[in-house]
N, CA, C, O and the ligand as a Tripos MOL2 file, in Angstrom:
@<TRIPOS>MOLECULE
protein
  305   303    77     0     0
PROTEIN
NO_CHARGES

@<TRIPOS>ATOM
      1 N          17.0440   16.3640   -9.7780 N.3       1 MET1
      2 CA         17.8610   15.2530   -9.0800 C.3       1 MET1
      3 C          19.2060   15.9150   -8.3630 C.2       1 MET1
      4 O          19.9550   16.7050   -8.9380 O.2       1 MET1
      5 N          19.3420   15.5240   -7.2360 N.am      2 ASP2
      6 CA         20.3730   16.1710   -6.4280 C.3       2 ASP2
      7 C          21.6970   15.3440   -6.8940 C.2       2 ASP2
      8 O          21.6530   14.2080   -7.3670 O.2       2 ASP2
      9 N          22.8200   16.0640   -6.6940 N.am      3 ARG3
     10 CA         24.1500   15.5110   -7.0450 C.3       3 ARG3
     11 C          24.5030   14.3830   -6.2630 C.2       3 ARG3
     12 O          24.1060   14.3410   -5.0990 O.2       3 ARG3
     13 N          25.2480   13.3850   -6.7680 N.am      4 ARG4
     14 CA         25.6750   12.1850   -6.0180 C.3       4 ARG4
     15 C          24.4830   11.3900   -5.5660 C.2       4 ARG4
     16 O          24.7290   10.5020   -4.7490 O.2       4 ARG4
     17 N          23.1960   11.5510   -5.9600 N.am      5 GLY5
     18 CA         22.1960   10.8380   -5.4820 C.3       5 GLY5
     19 C          21.7720   11.2430   -4.0720 C.2       5 GLY5
     20 O          21.2180   10.3960   -3.3720 O.2       5 GLY5
     21 N          21.9640   12.3380   -3.6540 N.am      6 ALA6
     22 CA         21.5820   12.7590   -2.2870 C.3       6 ALA6
     23 C          20.0210   12.5920   -2.0980 C.2       6 ALA6
     24 O          19.2700   12.9780   -2.9940 O.2       6 ALA6
     25 N          19.5710   12.0720   -1.0460 N.am      7 MET7
     26 CA         18.1840   11.9000   -0.9340 C.3       7 MET7
     27 C          17.6680   12.6330    0.2440 C.2       7 MET7
     28 O          18.3400   12.7920    1.2630 O.2       7 MET7
     29 N          16.4430   13.0820    0.0840 N.am      8 ARG8
     30 CA         15.7540   13.7250    1.2420 C.3       8 ARG8
     31 C          14.9840   12.8140    2.1330 C.2       8 ARG8
     32 O          14.2330   11.9710    1.6430 O.2       8 ARG8
     33 N          15.1210   12.9330    3.3090 N.am      9 CYS9
     34 CA         14.3360   11.9910    4.2930 C.3       9 CYS9
     35 C          12.8580   12.2430    3.9910 C.2       9 CYS9
     36 O          12.4390   13.4000    4.0420 O.2       9 CYS9
     37 N          12.0820   11.2780    3.6950 N.am     10 PRO10
     38 CA         10.5850   11.4360    3.5430 C.3      10 PRO10
     39 C           9.8770   11.9130    4.8370 C.2      10 PRO10
     40 O           8.7850   12.4820    4.8520 O.2      10 PRO10
     41 N          10.6370   11.6090    5.9290 N.am     11 SER11
     42 CA          9.8800   11.9080    7.2180 C.3      11 SER11
     43 C          10.1610   13.5110    7.6920 C.2      11 SER11
     44 O           9.2900   14.2740    8.1130 O.2      11 SER11
     45 N          11.5040   13.8070    7.5280 N.am     12 CYS12
     46 CA         11.8000   15.1560    8.1300 C.3      12 CYS12
     47 C          12.4770   16.0080    7.0810 C.2      12 CYS12
     48 O          12.8050   17.1640    7.3450 O.2      12 CYS12
     49 N          12.6950   15.4610    5.8930 N.am     13 ASN13
     50 CA         13.0390   16.2660    4.8320 C.3      13 ASN13
     51 C          14.4670   16.7170    4.7930 C.2      13 ASN13
     52 O          14.8900   17.5460    3.9880 O.2      13 ASN13
     53 N          15.1770   16.1250    5.7070 N.am     14 GLU14
     54 CA         16.7840   16.5020    5.9210 C.3      14 GLU14
     55 C          17.3420   15.5370    4.8380 C.2      14 GLU14
     56 O          16.6860   14.6040    4.3750 O.2      14 GLU14
     57 N          18.6450   15.8530    4.4710 N.am     15 VAL15
     58 CA         19.4860   14.9480    3.5200 C.3      15 VAL15
     59 C          19.7730   13.6150    4.2120 C.2      15 VAL15
     60 O          20.3460   13.6030    5.3010 O.2      15 VAL15
     61 N          19.4050   12.5480    3.6310 N.am     16 ALA16
     62 CA         19.7240   11.3430    4.1560 C.3      16 ALA16
     63 C          21.1370   10.9170    3.6910 C.2      16 ALA16
     64 O          21.3420   10.7070    2.4950 O.2      16 ALA16
     65 N          22.1220   10.7860    4.6240 N.am     17 THR17
     66 CA         23.3880   10.3420    4.2280 C.3      17 THR17
     67 C          23.7070    9.0260    4.6680 C.2      17 THR17
     68 O          24.6700    8.4760    4.1330 O.2      17 THR17
     69 N          23.0500    8.4090    5.5730 N.am     18 LEU18
     70 CA         23.3840    7.0140    6.0210 C.3      18 LEU18
     71 C          22.7840    6.0110    5.1000 C.2      18 LEU18
     72 O          21.5700    5.9310    4.9120 O.2      18 LEU18
     73 N          23.6170    5.2950    4.5650 N.am     19 LEU19
     74 CA         23.2150    4.2920    3.5950 C.3      19 LEU19
     75 C          22.2310    3.2050    4.2410 C.2      19 LEU19
     76 O          21.2970    2.6760    3.6380 O.2      19 LEU19
     77 N          22.5960    2.9640    5.5590 N.am     20 ALA20
     78 CA         21.8810    1.9720    6.3050 C.3      20 ALA20
     79 C          20.3970    2.2710    6.4960 C.2      20 ALA20
     80 O          19.6070    1.3470    6.6930 O.2      20 ALA20
     81 N          19.9720    3.6410    6.4370 N.am     21 THR21
     82 CA         18.8070    3.9730    6.8480 C.3      21 THR21
     83 C          18.1080    4.6280    5.6760 C.2      21 THR21
     84 O          16.9690    5.0740    5.8130 O.2      21 THR21
     85 N          18.7550    4.6960    4.5360 N.am     22 ARG22
     86 CA         18.1240    5.2900    3.3490 C.3      22 ARG22
     87 C          16.8390    4.5650    3.1240 C.2      22 ARG22
     88 O          16.7220    3.3670    3.3810 O.2      22 ARG22
     89 N          15.8470    5.3230    2.6260 N.am     23 PRO23
     90 CA         15.8910    6.8210    2.1890 C.3      23 PRO23
     91 C          15.7990    7.7850    3.4210 C.2      23 PRO23
     92 O          15.8540    9.0110    3.3200 O.2      23 PRO23
     93 N          15.6690    7.1710    4.4670 N.am     24 PHE24
     94 CA         15.5000    8.0300    5.7170 C.3      24 PHE24
     95 C          16.8920    8.6050    6.2660 C.2      24 PHE24
     96 O          17.9290    7.9910    6.0130 O.2      24 PHE24
     97 N          16.9100    9.6770    6.9500 N.am     25 CYS25
     98 CA         18.1730   10.2250    7.4360 C.3      25 CYS25
     99 C          18.6140    9.4640    8.6760 C.2      25 CYS25
    100 O          19.7960    9.5160    9.0150 O.2      25 CYS25
    101 N          17.6800    8.7210    9.4080 N.am     26 SER26
    102 CA         18.1070    8.0480   10.6960 C.3      26 SER26
    103 C          17.1570    6.9180   10.9010 C.2      26 SER26
    104 O          16.0990    6.8390   10.2760 O.2      26 SER26
    105 N          17.5360    6.0740   11.7550 N.am     27 GLU27
    106 CA         16.7970    4.9820   12.0980 C.3      27 GLU27
    107 C          15.5010    5.5240   12.7930 C.2      27 GLU27
    108 O          14.4320    4.9170   12.7120 O.2      27 GLU27
    109 N          15.6330    6.5450   13.3900 N.am     28 ARG28
    110 CA         14.3860    7.1210   14.1770 C.3      28 ARG28
    111 C          13.2940    7.5560   13.1400 C.2      28 ARG28
    112 O          12.1200    7.2360   13.3240 O.2      28 ARG28
    113 N          13.6780    8.2750   12.0670 N.am     29 CYS29
    114 CA         12.7880    8.6330   11.1800 C.3      29 CYS29
    115 C          12.2780    7.4610   10.2590 C.2      29 CYS29
    116 O          11.2360    7.5710    9.6120 O.2      29 CYS29
    117 N          12.9530    6.4990   10.2380 N.am     30 ARG30
    118 CA         12.3280    5.2600    9.4900 C.3      30 ARG30
    119 C          11.4670    4.5960   10.4000 C.2      30 ARG30
    120 O          10.5150    3.9870    9.9120 O.2      30 ARG30
    121 N          11.6150    4.5980   11.6050 N.am     31 SER31
    122 CA         10.6050    3.9810   12.5820 C.3      31 SER31
    123 C           9.3440    4.7830   12.6030 C.2      31 SER31
    124 O           8.2470    4.2280   12.6610 O.2      31 SER31
    125 N           9.4990    6.2120   12.5510 N.am     32 VAL32
    126 CA          8.3220    7.1100   12.6540 C.3      32 VAL32
    127 C           7.5640    6.8640   11.3000 C.2      32 VAL32
    128 O           6.3350    6.8230   11.3510 O.2      32 VAL32
    129 N           8.1380    6.7140   10.2080 N.am     33 ASP33
    130 CA          7.4650    6.4610    8.9400 C.3      33 ASP33
    131 C           6.8150    5.2570    9.0360 C.2      33 ASP33
    132 O           5.6250    5.2440    8.7200 O.2      33 ASP33
    133 N           7.4650    3.9970    9.4950 N.am     34 LEU34
    134 CA          6.8170    2.7370    9.4640 C.3      34 LEU34
    135 C           5.6440    2.8340   10.4200 C.2      34 LEU34
    136 O           4.5830    2.2790   10.1330 O.2      34 LEU34
    137 N           5.7910    3.5110   11.5370 N.am     35 SER35
    138 CA          4.5450    3.4410   12.4040 C.3      35 SER35
    139 C           3.3080    4.1710   11.7830 C.2      35 SER35
    140 O           2.1490    3.8510   12.0480 O.2      35 SER35
    141 N           3.6810    5.2370   10.8860 N.am     36 LYS36
    142 CA          2.6450    5.8170   10.3040 C.3      36 LYS36
    143 C           1.8030    4.8590    9.3220 C.2      36 LYS36
    144 O           0.5730    4.8110    9.3090 O.2      36 LYS36
    145 N           2.6000    4.1570    8.5610 N.am     37 TRP37
    146 CA          1.9670    3.1680    7.6610 C.3      37 TRP37
    147 C           1.2120    2.0960    8.5380 C.2      37 TRP37
    148 O           0.0470    1.8030    8.2710 O.2      37 TRP37
    149 N           1.9000    1.5060    9.6030 N.am     38 LEU38
    150 CA          1.0800    0.5630   10.3070 C.3      38 LEU38
    151 C          -0.0510    1.1010   10.9960 C.2      38 LEU38
    152 O          -1.0040    0.3370   11.1510 O.2      38 LEU38
    153 N          -0.1440    2.4380   11.5040 N.am     39 GLY39
    154 CA         -1.1780    3.0360   12.0390 C.3      39 GLY39
    155 C          -2.2850    3.5380   11.1260 C.2      39 GLY39
    156 O          -3.3000    4.1020   11.5360 O.2      39 GLY39
    157 N          -2.0100    3.2920    9.8880 N.am     40 GLY40
    158 CA         -3.1520    3.7220    8.9230 C.3      40 GLY40
    159 C          -3.2240    5.2380    8.7390 C.2      40 GLY40
    160 O          -4.3040    5.7140    8.3890 O.2      40 GLY40
    161 N          -2.1080    6.0930    8.9550 N.am     41 THR41
    162 CA         -2.1550    7.2730    8.5340 C.3      41 THR41
    163 C          -2.0130    7.6400    7.1250 C.2      41 THR41
    164 O          -2.4340    8.6920    6.6450 O.2      41 THR41
    165 N          -1.3740    6.6810    6.4600 N.am     42 TYR42
    166 CA         -1.2360    6.8540    5.0800 C.3      42 TYR42
    167 C          -2.3610    6.0520    4.4320 C.2      42 TYR42
    168 O          -2.5280    4.8830    4.7800 O.2      42 TYR42
    169 N          -3.1210    6.6010    3.5330 N.am     43 ARG43
    170 CA         -4.3170    5.7450    2.9040 C.3      43 ARG43
    171 C          -4.0390    6.0250    1.2930 C.2      43 ARG43
    172 O          -3.4990    7.0390    0.8520 O.2      43 ARG43
    173 N          -4.4920    4.9840    0.5630 N.am     44 MET44
    174 CA         -4.5680    5.2790   -0.7670 C.3      44 MET44
    175 C          -5.8560    6.0280   -1.0760 C.2      44 MET44
    176 O          -6.9550    5.5680   -0.7650 O.2      44 MET44
    177 N          -5.6890    7.2330   -1.7170 N.am     45 ALA45
    178 CA         -6.9160    7.9750   -1.9080 C.3      45 ALA45
    179 C          -7.5380    7.4330   -3.1130 C.2      45 ALA45
    180 O          -6.9330    6.9690   -4.0790 O.2      45 ALA45
    181 N          -8.9550    7.5470   -2.9500 N.am     46 GLY46
    182 CA         -9.8290    7.2240   -4.0930 C.3      46 GLY46
    183 C          -9.7960    5.7550   -4.6000 C.2      46 GLY46
    184 O         -10.0460    5.4380   -5.7630 O.2      46 GLY46
    185 N          -9.4670    4.9040   -3.6210 N.am     47 ASP47
    186 CA         -9.4970    3.4960   -4.0610 C.3      47 ASP47
    187 C         -10.1820    2.6280   -2.9820 C.2      47 ASP47
    188 O          -9.5140    1.9170   -2.2310 O.2      47 ASP47
    189 N         -11.5440    2.7020   -2.9190 N.am     48 PRO48
    190 CA        -12.2830    2.1100   -1.9180 C.3      48 PRO48
    191 C         -12.4190    0.5460   -2.0220 C.2      48 PRO48
    192 O         -13.0710   -0.0940   -1.1970 O.2      48 PRO48
    193 N         -11.7690   -0.0290   -3.0760 N.am     49 VAL49
    194 CA        -11.8230   -1.4820   -3.4180 C.3      49 VAL49
    195 C         -11.0430   -2.2820   -2.4130 C.2      49 VAL49
    196 O          -9.8370   -2.0650   -2.2930 O.2      49 VAL49
    197 N         -11.6510   -3.1980   -1.6760 N.am     50 ASP50
    198 CA        -11.1150   -4.0380   -0.6780 C.3      50 ASP50
    199 C         -10.4110   -5.2270   -1.4470 C.2      50 ASP50
    200 O         -11.0690   -6.0720   -2.0540 O.2      50 ASP50
    201 N          -9.0320   -5.2390   -1.3830 N.am     51 PRO51
    202 CA         -8.2490   -6.3440   -2.1800 C.3      51 PRO51
    203 C          -8.7450   -7.6270   -1.8460 C.2      51 PRO51
    204 O          -8.8440   -8.4810   -2.7270 O.2      51 PRO51
    205 N          -9.0880   -7.8790   -0.6030 N.am     52 ALA52
    206 CA         -9.3970   -9.2190   -0.0800 C.3      52 ALA52
    207 C         -10.8040   -9.6320   -0.6180 C.2      52 ALA52
    208 O         -11.0680  -10.7900   -0.9400 O.2      52 ALA52
    209 N         -11.6940   -8.5830   -0.6890 N.am     53 ALA53
    210 CA        -13.0350   -8.8810   -1.2190 C.3      53 ALA53
    211 C         -12.9270   -9.2170   -2.7630 C.2      53 ALA53
    212 O         -13.5500  -10.1460   -3.2790 O.2      53 ALA53
    213 N         -12.0890   -8.3850   -3.4380 N.am     54 GLN54
    214 CA        -11.8430   -8.6650   -4.8260 C.3      54 GLN54
    215 C         -11.1990   -9.9710   -5.2500 C.2      54 GLN54
    216 O         -11.4230  -10.5140   -6.3310 O.2      54 GLN54
    217 N         -10.3580  -10.4460   -4.2860 N.am     55 LEU55
    218 CA         -9.7670  -11.7630   -4.4240 C.3      55 LEU55
    219 C         -10.8020  -12.8980   -4.2200 C.2      55 LEU55
    220 O         -10.8690  -13.9020   -4.9280 O.2      55 LEU55
    221 N         -11.5450  -12.6340   -3.2400 N.am     56 ALA56
    222 CA        -12.6610  -13.5120   -2.8450 C.3      56 ALA56
    223 C         -13.6650  -13.7030   -4.1670 C.2      56 ALA56
    224 O         -14.1220  -14.7940   -4.5090 O.2      56 ALA56
    225 N         -13.8850  -12.6190   -4.7470 N.am     57 ARG57
    226 CA        -14.8510  -12.7010   -5.9210 C.3      57 ARG57
    227 C         -14.2750  -13.4440   -6.9870 C.2      57 ARG57
    228 O         -14.9520  -14.2200   -7.6610 O.2      57 ARG57
    229 N         -12.9880  -13.2380   -7.1890 N.am     58 GLU58
    230 CA        -12.3450  -13.9790   -8.2900 C.3      58 GLU58
    231 C         -12.1820  -15.5520   -8.1250 C.2      58 GLU58
    232 O         -12.2950  -16.4110   -8.9990 O.2      58 GLU58
    233 N         -11.8890  -15.7030   -6.7860 N.am     59 THR59
    234 CA        -11.6470  -17.1370   -6.4530 C.3      59 THR59
    235 C         -12.8880  -18.0760   -6.2460 C.2      59 THR59
    236 O         -12.8590  -19.2820   -6.4910 O.2      59 THR59
    237 N         -13.9430  -17.4230   -5.7860 N.am     60 PHE60
    238 CA        -15.1630  -18.0320   -5.5040 C.3      60 PHE60
    239 C         -16.2870  -17.2520   -6.1710 C.2      60 PHE60
    240 O         -17.0510  -16.6010   -5.4590 O.2      60 PHE60
    241 N         -16.4390  -17.2750   -7.5020 N.am     61 PRO61
    242 CA        -17.3550  -16.4800   -8.1780 C.3      61 PRO61
    243 C         -18.7830  -16.9210   -7.8580 C.2      61 PRO61
    244 O         -19.7340  -16.1400   -7.8980 O.2      61 PRO61
    245 N         -18.8860  -18.2370   -7.5320 N.am     62 GLU62
    246 CA        -20.2780  -18.6430   -7.1020 C.3      62 GLU62
    247 C         -20.7960  -18.1470   -5.8990 C.2      62 GLU62
    248 O         -22.0090  -17.9920   -5.7590 O.2      62 GLU62
    249 N         -19.8920  -17.8520   -4.9100 N.am     63 LEU63
    250 CA        -20.3370  -17.1010   -3.7110 C.3      63 LEU63
    251 C         -20.8150  -15.6790   -3.9190 C.2      63 LEU63
    252 O         -21.7180  -15.1650   -3.2600 O.2      63 LEU63
    253 N         -20.0340  -14.9940   -5.0350 N.am     64 ALA64
    254 CA        -20.3700  -13.6830   -5.2020 C.3      64 ALA64
    255 C         -21.6000  -13.3980   -6.0870 C.2      64 ALA64
    256 O         -22.1150  -12.2860   -6.2000 O.2      64 ALA64
    257 N         -22.0310  -14.5660   -6.7240 N.am     65 ALA65
    258 CA        -23.1310  -14.5050   -7.6730 C.3      65 ALA65
    259 C         -24.3720  -14.8710   -6.9690 C.2      65 ALA65
    260 O         -25.1790  -15.6000   -7.5460 O.2      65 ALA65
    261 N         -24.6040  -14.4370   -5.7810 N.am     66 THR66
    262 CA        -25.9050  -14.7120   -5.1610 C.3      66 THR66
    263 C         -26.8650  -13.5400   -5.3990 C.2      66 THR66
    264 O         -27.8890  -13.4430   -4.7230 O.2      66 THR66
    265 N         -26.5640  -12.6880   -6.3070 N.am     67 GLY67
    266 CA        -27.4490  -11.6490   -6.5130 C.3      67 GLY67
    267 C         -28.3000  -11.7830   -7.7450 C.2      67 GLY67
    268 O         -29.0090  -12.7860   -7.8330 O.2      67 GLY67
    269 N         -28.3120  -10.8880   -8.7040 N.am     68 ASP68
    270 CA        -29.2470  -10.9860   -9.7660 C.3      68 ASP68
    271 C         -28.9380  -11.9900  -10.8300 C.2      68 ASP68
    272 O         -29.7330  -12.2640  -11.7290 O.2      68 ASP68
    273 N         -27.7060  -12.5510  -10.6900 N.am     69 ARG69
    274 CA        -27.2210  -13.4650  -11.7370 C.3      69 ARG69
    275 C         -27.0890  -14.8660  -11.0210 C.2      69 ARG69
    276 O         -26.2480  -15.6500  -11.4620 O.2      69 ARG69
    277 N         -27.7040  -15.1490  -10.1720 N.am     70 ALA70
    278 CA        -27.5710  -16.4010   -9.3420 C.3      70 ALA70
    279 C         -28.0560  -17.5640  -10.3780 C.2      70 ALA70
    280 O         -27.4860  -18.6460  -10.2400 O.2      70 ALA70
    281 N         -28.8580  -17.4820  -11.2050 N.am     71 GLU71
    282 CA        -29.3720  -18.6040  -12.0540 C.3      71 GLU71
    283 C         -28.5050  -18.7090  -13.2430 C.2      71 GLU71
    284 O         -28.5890  -19.7200  -13.9390 O.2      71 GLU71
    285 N         -27.7510  -17.8440  -13.5190 N.am     72 GLU72
    286 CA        -27.0060  -17.8720  -14.9040 C.3      72 GLU72
    287 C         -25.7040  -18.8170  -14.6800 C.2      72 GLU72
    288 O         -24.8830  -18.6850  -13.7720 O.2      72 GLU72
    289 N         -25.6940  -19.7370  -15.6420 N.am     73 SER73
    290 CA        -24.5330  -20.6240  -15.5660 C.3      73 SER73
    291 C         -23.4070  -19.9510  -16.2520 C.2      73 SER73
    292 O         -23.6250  -19.3080  -17.2790 O.2      73 SER73
    293 N         -22.1220  -20.0650  -15.7150 N.am     74 THR74
    294 CA        -20.9180  -19.4560  -16.3610 C.3      74 THR74
    295 C         -20.2110  -20.5890  -16.9780 C.2      74 THR74
    296 O         -19.1170  -20.3170  -17.4730 O.2      74 THR74
    297 N         -20.6470  -21.8890  -17.0490 N.am     75 CYS75
    298 CA        -19.8240  -22.8900  -17.5220 C.3      75 CYS75
    299 C         -20.4520  -23.3350  -18.9780 C.2      75 CYS75
    300 O         -21.4250  -24.0820  -19.0770 O.2      75 CYS75
    301 N         -19.7940  -22.7990  -20.0180 N.am     76 ASP76
    302 CA        -20.0770  -23.0610  -21.3280 C.3      76 ASP76
    303 C         -21.5890  -22.7040  -21.7450 C.2      76 ASP76
    304 O         -21.9710  -22.8940  -22.9000 O.2      76 ASP76
    305 ZN         14.7210   12.2300    8.8310 Zn       77 ZN77
@<TRIPOS>BOND
     1     1     2 1
     2     2     3 1
     3     3     4 2
     4     3     5 am
     5     5     6 1
     6     6     7 1
     7     7     8 2
     8     7     9 am
     9     9    10 1
    10    10    11 1
    11    11    12 2
    12    11    13 am
    13    13    14 1
    14    14    15 1
    15    15    16 2
    16    15    17 am
    17    17    18 1
    18    18    19 1
    19    19    20 2
    20    19    21 am
    21    21    22 1
    22    22    23 1
    23    23    24 2
    24    23    25 am
    25    25    26 1
    26    26    27 1
    27    27    28 2
    28    27    29 am
    29    29    30 1
    30    30    31 1
    31    31    32 2
    32    31    33 am
    33    33    34 1
    34    34    35 1
    35    35    36 2
    36    35    37 am
    37    37    38 1
    38    38    39 1
    39    39    40 2
    40    39    41 am
    41    41    42 1
    42    42    43 1
    43    43    44 2
    44    43    45 am
    45    45    46 1
    46    46    47 1
    47    47    48 2
    48    47    49 am
    49    49    50 1
    50    50    51 1
    51    51    52 2
    52    51    53 am
    53    53    54 1
    54    54    55 1
    55    55    56 2
    56    55    57 am
    57    57    58 1
    58    58    59 1
    59    59    60 2
    60    59    61 am
    61    61    62 1
    62    62    63 1
    63    63    64 2
    64    63    65 am
    65    65    66 1
    66    66    67 1
    67    67    68 2
    68    67    69 am
    69    69    70 1
    70    70    71 1
    71    71    72 2
    72    71    73 am
    73    73    74 1
    74    74    75 1
    75    75    76 2
    76    75    77 am
    77    77    78 1
    78    78    79 1
    79    79    80 2
    80    79    81 am
    81    81    82 1
    82    82    83 1
    83    83    84 2
    84    83    85 am
    85    85    86 1
    86    86    87 1
    87    87    88 2
    88    87    89 am
    89    89    90 1
    90    90    91 1
    91    91    92 2
    92    91    93 am
    93    93    94 1
    94    94    95 1
    95    95    96 2
    96    95    97 am
    97    97    98 1
    98    98    99 1
    99    99   100 2
   100    99   101 am
   101   101   102 1
   102   102   103 1
   103   103   104 2
   104   103   105 am
   105   105   106 1
   106   106   107 1
   107   107   108 2
   108   107   109 am
   109   109   110 1
   110   110   111 1
   111   111   112 2
   112   111   113 am
   113   113   114 1
   114   114   115 1
   115   115   116 2
   116   115   117 am
   117   117   118 1
   118   118   119 1
   119   119   120 2
   120   119   121 am
   121   121   122 1
   122   122   123 1
   123   123   124 2
   124   123   125 am
   125   125   126 1
   126   126   127 1
   127   127   128 2
   128   127   129 am
   129   129   130 1
   130   130   131 1
   131   131   132 2
   132   131   133 am
   133   133   134 1
   134   134   135 1
   135   135   136 2
   136   135   137 am
   137   137   138 1
   138   138   139 1
   139   139   140 2
   140   139   141 am
   141   141   142 1
   142   142   143 1
   143   143   144 2
   144   143   145 am
   145   145   146 1
   146   146   147 1
   147   147   148 2
   148   147   149 am
   149   149   150 1
   150   150   151 1
   151   151   152 2
   152   151   153 am
   153   153   154 1
   154   154   155 1
   155   155   156 2
   156   155   157 am
   157   157   158 1
   158   158   159 1
   159   159   160 2
   160   159   161 am
   161   161   162 1
   162   162   163 1
   163   163   164 2
   164   163   165 am
   165   165   166 1
   166   166   167 1
   167   167   168 2
   168   167   169 am
   169   169   170 1
   170   170   171 1
   171   171   172 2
   172   171   173 am
   173   173   174 1
   174   174   175 1
   175   175   176 2
   176   175   177 am
   177   177   178 1
   178   178   179 1
   179   179   180 2
   180   179   181 am
   181   181   182 1
   182   182   183 1
   183   183   184 2
   184   183   185 am
   185   185   186 1
   186   186   187 1
   187   187   188 2
   188   187   189 am
   189   189   190 1
   190   190   191 1
   191   191   192 2
   192   191   193 am
   193   193   194 1
   194   194   195 1
   195   195   196 2
   196   195   197 am
   197   197   198 1
   198   198   199 1
   199   199   200 2
   200   199   201 am
   201   201   202 1
   202   202   203 1
   203   203   204 2
   204   203   205 am
   205   205   206 1
   206   206   207 1
   207   207   208 2
   208   207   209 am
   209   209   210 1
   210   210   211 1
   211   211   212 2
   212   211   213 am
   213   213   214 1
   214   214   215 1
   215   215   216 2
   216   215   217 am
   217   217   218 1
   218   218   219 1
   219   219   220 2
   220   219   221 am
   221   221   222 1
   222   222   223 1
   223   223   224 2
   224   223   225 am
   225   225   226 1
   226   226   227 1
   227   227   228 2
   228   227   229 am
   229   229   230 1
   230   230   231 1
   231   231   232 2
   232   231   233 am
   233   233   234 1
   234   234   235 1
   235   235   236 2
   236   235   237 am
   237   237   238 1
   238   238   239 1
   239   239   240 2
   240   239   241 am
   241   241   242 1
   242   242   243 1
   243   243   244 2
   244   243   245 am
   245   245   246 1
   246   246   247 1
   247   247   248 2
   248   247   249 am
   249   249   250 1
   250   250   251 1
   251   251   252 2
   252   251   253 am
   253   253   254 1
   254   254   255 1
   255   255   256 2
   256   255   257 am
   257   257   258 1
   258   258   259 1
   259   259   260 2
   260   259   261 am
   261   261   262 1
   262   262   263 1
   263   263   264 2
   264   263   265 am
   265   265   266 1
   266   266   267 1
   267   267   268 2
   268   267   269 am
   269   269   270 1
   270   270   271 1
   271   271   272 2
   272   271   273 am
   273   273   274 1
   274   274   275 1
   275   275   276 2
   276   275   277 am
   277   277   278 1
   278   278   279 1
   279   279   280 2
   280   279   281 am
   281   281   282 1
   282   282   283 1
   283   283   284 2
   284   283   285 am
   285   285   286 1
   286   286   287 1
   287   287   288 2
   288   287   289 am
   289   289   290 1
   290   290   291 1
   291   291   292 2
   292   291   293 am
   293   293   294 1
   294   294   295 1
   295   295   296 2
   296   295   297 am
   297   297   298 1
   298   298   299 1
   299   299   300 2
   300   299   301 am
   301   301   302 1
   302   302   303 1
   303   303   304 2
@<TRIPOS>SUBSTRUCTURE
     1 MET1         2 RESIDUE 1 A MET
     2 ASP2         6 RESIDUE 1 A ASP
     3 ARG3        10 RESIDUE 1 A ARG
     4 ARG4        14 RESIDUE 1 A ARG
     5 GLY5        18 RESIDUE 1 A GLY
     6 ALA6        22 RESIDUE 1 A ALA
     7 MET7        26 RESIDUE 1 A MET
     8 ARG8        30 RESIDUE 1 A ARG
     9 CYS9        34 RESIDUE 1 A CYS
    10 PRO10       38 RESIDUE 1 A PRO
    11 SER11       42 RESIDUE 1 A SER
    12 CYS12       46 RESIDUE 1 A CYS
    13 ASN13       50 RESIDUE 1 A ASN
    14 GLU14       54 RESIDUE 1 A GLU
    15 VAL15       58 RESIDUE 1 A VAL
    16 ALA16       62 RESIDUE 1 A ALA
    17 THR17       66 RESIDUE 1 A THR
    18 LEU18       70 RESIDUE 1 A LEU
    19 LEU19       74 RESIDUE 1 A LEU
    20 ALA20       78 RESIDUE 1 A ALA
    21 THR21       82 RESIDUE 1 A THR
    22 ARG22       86 RESIDUE 1 A ARG
    23 PRO23       90 RESIDUE 1 A PRO
    24 PHE24       94 RESIDUE 1 A PHE
    25 CYS25       98 RESIDUE 1 A CYS
    26 SER26      102 RESIDUE 1 A SER
    27 GLU27      106 RESIDUE 1 A GLU
    28 ARG28      110 RESIDUE 1 A ARG
    29 CYS29      114 RESIDUE 1 A CYS
    30 ARG30      118 RESIDUE 1 A ARG
    31 SER31      122 RESIDUE 1 A SER
    32 VAL32      126 RESIDUE 1 A VAL
    33 ASP33      130 RESIDUE 1 A ASP
    34 LEU34      134 RESIDUE 1 A LEU
    35 SER35      138 RESIDUE 1 A SER
    36 LYS36      142 RESIDUE 1 A LYS
    37 TRP37      146 RESIDUE 1 A TRP
    38 LEU38      150 RESIDUE 1 A LEU
    39 GLY39      154 RESIDUE 1 A GLY
    40 GLY40      158 RESIDUE 1 A GLY
    41 THR41      162 RESIDUE 1 A THR
    42 TYR42      166 RESIDUE 1 A TYR
    43 ARG43      170 RESIDUE 1 A ARG
    44 MET44      174 RESIDUE 1 A MET
    45 ALA45      178 RESIDUE 1 A ALA
    46 GLY46      182 RESIDUE 1 A GLY
    47 ASP47      186 RESIDUE 1 A ASP
    48 PRO48      190 RESIDUE 1 A PRO
    49 VAL49      194 RESIDUE 1 A VAL
    50 ASP50      198 RESIDUE 1 A ASP
    51 PRO51      202 RESIDUE 1 A PRO
    52 ALA52      206 RESIDUE 1 A ALA
    53 ALA53      210 RESIDUE 1 A ALA
    54 GLN54      214 RESIDUE 1 A GLN
    55 LEU55      218 RESIDUE 1 A LEU
    56 ALA56      222 RESIDUE 1 A ALA
    57 ARG57      226 RESIDUE 1 A ARG
    58 GLU58      230 RESIDUE 1 A GLU
    59 THR59      234 RESIDUE 1 A THR
    60 PHE60      238 RESIDUE 1 A PHE
    61 PRO61      242 RESIDUE 1 A PRO
    62 GLU62      246 RESIDUE 1 A GLU
    63 LEU63      250 RESIDUE 1 A LEU
    64 ALA64      254 RESIDUE 1 A ALA
    65 ALA65      258 RESIDUE 1 A ALA
    66 THR66      262 RESIDUE 1 A THR
    67 GLY67      266 RESIDUE 1 A GLY
    68 ASP68      270 RESIDUE 1 A ASP
    69 ARG69      274 RESIDUE 1 A ARG
    70 ALA70      278 RESIDUE 1 A ALA
    71 GLU71      282 RESIDUE 1 A GLU
    72 GLU72      286 RESIDUE 1 A GLU
    73 SER73      290 RESIDUE 1 A SER
    74 THR74      294 RESIDUE 1 A THR
    75 CYS75      298 RESIDUE 1 A CYS
    76 ASP76      302 RESIDUE 1 A ASP
    77 ZN77       305 GROUP 0 **** ****
């Protein structure tokens, strides 16, 4: 841990001194990093699960149960 809580800019690795743009060293680096996220440069590795599909399965189990368990009642 650096003294006085000095932070390294995640984008360019410079010391980030501006409170307003922390943890980035500048507004520019913050924008660069944000655009990386929005552009899909960053990906969660090893997690192919689609959160939307997972939510749909939990919200509408009857729709997801059209496979081998279609006849099985889940109600009591
Ligand atoms: Zn930077």
